[in-house]
N, C-alpha and C positions, 0 to 999 in steps of 0.2 A: 504494500500500500504506500502511496505517496507520504512523505514526511513533511508535515506542515510546519513544524518548528522543532528546534533542538530540545526544548523542554518536554515536548511530547515524546521524543525519542528517548531521552534520559529516563523518564518515568517508566516507559514501557520496558526497557532492558533491565531495569532494577527489580522488576516484579518476578518472583519465583513462585510458580504454581505447583500444587501437589498433583502427582500422577496417581489418581485413584480410580479413574474410569476404565482405561483400556489395559493398563499394565500394572503388575504388582509392584508395590513401592520398593520392596527390598530385593528384587530379583537382580543380582549383580551380573548375570550372564546375558542381559538384555541385548538384542540386536535390532537395529533400525532397519525396517524393510522398505526399500525403494522400489518404485515401479521399474519394470524391465528397461524402458527406454531412457531412464535417467540413472542408471547404476554406475555412478562415477565415484562413489565414496564407500569405503568399507568401515563400518562403525562397530566398535566393540568396547566393552567396559572391563577394566582391570581394577578390582577393588573399588576405589572411589574416583577413578580417572576414566574419562571418556577418551578413547583413542580414535581419532578421525584420520583415516588414511586415504590419500588419493589413490584411486584405482581406475585410471583411464589410460591404458596402454596405447602406444608404446612409451610416451614421454610425459604423461600427465599434463598435456596441454590444457590450459585453463579456458574452457569453452563455457557457453551459457548454461549448459546442463550441470557442469561441475560447480559453478558459482551458486546455482540454485540449490544443489544438494548440500554444499558446504553450509550455506545459510540455514537450511532446514535442519541439518544434523546438529548444528550449534544450538539452535533453538530447542531441539529435543533434549540435548544435554542439560541446558539451563532449566528445563522444566522438571528434571529428575532430581528429587531431593537427596538422592544417594550420591550424586556427582559433585565433587569439589572443584574439579578442573578439567581442562580439555587439552590434549596433545594433538597438534596438527603435524602430520608426517607424510612421507612418500615412500617409494620403493628404494631398496638399497642402491646407492650410487646416483640417484636422481630424485630430488624433491619435486621439481616441476621445471619444464623447459620454458615456461612463461605462457603468454597469451596464445590462443589458437588463431594464428594469423590468417590461415585460409578461411576460417569461419568469419572473421572480421571483414575480410575483403568481399565476402559474399553478401553482406548486408546492404540494404538500401538505407536511406537516411532515417526513416521511421524505425527500422529494425535496429540501427546503430544507436539511436536515442534510447530505445527500450533496453538494449544491452548495457549502455552506460549507466542507466538508473540501477539496474541489477548489480553491476560491478560496484558502484558506490554503496548501495544498500548492504552488500556483503561485507565490505570493509568496515562500515559503521557497526554492523552487528559484531564483528570480531574485536574491534578496538574498544568498544564500550561494554563488552560482555561482563556480567557480574562474576563469571567464573575466573579462576586463575588459568591463564592460557600460556602454553609453551609451544614454540615452534621447534620441532625436532627435525632439523634439516638433514636428511639422509644422503644428500649428495648435492650436485650443482643446483643453484637456485637463481637463475638470471631473471631480470625484469619482473614479471608478475609474481613469480615465486618469492622474490625478495620483498616485493610490496606487501604480500600477505604476511610475511614474517615480521615486518615492521609494525603490524597491528597487534602483535601479541605482547605479553608481559615479559617473556624471557625467551632468548634465542640460543639454542644449542646447534652445533654443526658437527657432523662426522669428520674425523681426520681423513685426509686424502687429497688428491690432486683435483679438487673441485673448484668451481668458480661461483661467484655471487655478485650481485650489484644491480644498478638501475641503468640498463642500456637502451632505454626508450629512444633517446635522440639519435643513437647510432643506427637504429633500424628504421628511422623515419617518423616516429611518433613524437608529439610534443609532450613535455613533462607536465602532468596535471599538477596544479598549484598545491592542492591539499596533500598530495603524496610527497612533493618536495618539502613542505612544511613538516610533515611527519619525519622524514629523513633528517631534516635539520635538527629536530628535537632529540633524535637518537644519536647522531654522529657529529653534531656541531655544524655551524654555518659553512666553514671552509670546505670540509669534507663533503657535505651535501652538495655544495656548488660544483665541486670537482666531479662528483658522480653524475650530476644532472647535465652538465655542459659537455663533458667528454664522452659519456656513455660507455666508459671503459669498465670492464668487469675485473674483479680482483680475486686473488687466491685466499685460502682460508686464514693463514696467519695475518695477512693485511686486514682482512675483515674484522678479525678479533682485535687487532691493534687500534683501529679507529672506533671500536665500540659497536660495529654493526652486528657482531656476534658476541654473546656474553661468555660462552664457554665452548671449547673444542674437546671432543671426546671420541673414544673408540666407537666405531660403527656398531659393534655388538652390544655395547653398553648404553646406546643412545636412548632407547625407550625407557629402560630402567632408571636412568638418571632423570629423565623428564618426569616420570612418575614420582620419583623421590623428591624433586623440587616442589611439586604440588602437595605431596603429603606433609612436607615440613611447614607449608603455609596453610594447611587445612583449618587450623583453629580460627583463622580470620576470614575463611571463605564466605560465610553468610553474614559477616559483620556489616551492618548498615553503614558504619563509619568508613570502612574500607571501600565499599562499593561507591558511596557518595564521593569520597575523595578521588577515586579513579575517574569517575564520570564527570565530576564538576570542577576538579582542580588539575590533576596531572594530565588528563586527556581532553579537557573541555575545548581547548582551542583546536585540537586536531579533529574532534567530532564535529564541531561547528563548521570547520573548513570543508569537511567531507559532505556535510548536508548542503552547504552552499554550492559545492562543486557538482553535486548531483544534477543541478539544473543549468550547468554551464553549456549553453548551446554553441559556444565558440569552439569547444573541443570537438564536437561532432562535425561542425562546419569545416574545421581544419583537416579533419580526417579525410574529407572528400576532395581536398585540393589535389590537383594533378601531381605535384611534386611528392606529396605524402604517399599517394598510392603507388607511384612509380618506385619509390624507395622501398616500400613494403613488398611489392611484387618482386623486386630484385633480391631482397632478403629471402623471400620464399623460394626463389630459384636456387639461391646458394645452399639453402637447407636441403633441397631435393638432390643437388649434386653431391653433397656430403653423404647423404643417405645412400645414394646409388653406388658411391665409390667404396662403401664398406663391404 
């Protein structure tokens, strides 16, 4: 539904409803059932942690269906009183390759506007979630994968020769202002500016050095560590003061910027400029060549 104001959003995400209608309250082996055509998320619960795993082979490209499923699965976790936090992760070696460029190029202006609304709504849901959220980056996380991680409370990344960053401008997209502001809040103005203007991706040690990643850990210990972080913070999970502080103090400017960005018609208009589409189509062809050469 359209977001009429930031206050409406903040009050909605802070509400935790009891699950007494369809599912048993204390069933810790609960699985979320998605319709066959939108099966982009594998949801499972380990103790008090919801594990939301991207499951869209081959590279977990972020398409409309995946954003919709992520938003719905996060809502489902928030409504379960047995859940203290949520871990967002991907397959071993790759968190997500970023936005689904072929899908974007197939959209007309009306479809692109609808996608942009969903994209921002998903980011708002994640950044303002009353749950403790941890990104367990299981591998490379360029562009959209990095954007999603910026919306979480804590970012873990697996050791290895992986890359991460905001390469939107390098592939032809403009940097949405709210995403830049969030990056600025996480890594500081100079680092955010460098990421936005150069579009260069970085390795894991560099990402940790600038604060884009909080902790680097062995791949096999990634999920256990993510669950451990949530368990250590469990006592404050349902604390009204923690939730209010998150939504109204530490994240307020980022949330408001995303709500405002949702209606940014300039982003959609720029997407259909000839230079933008030419650059994106060139990027798409490069990906096809790399895939065929393997």
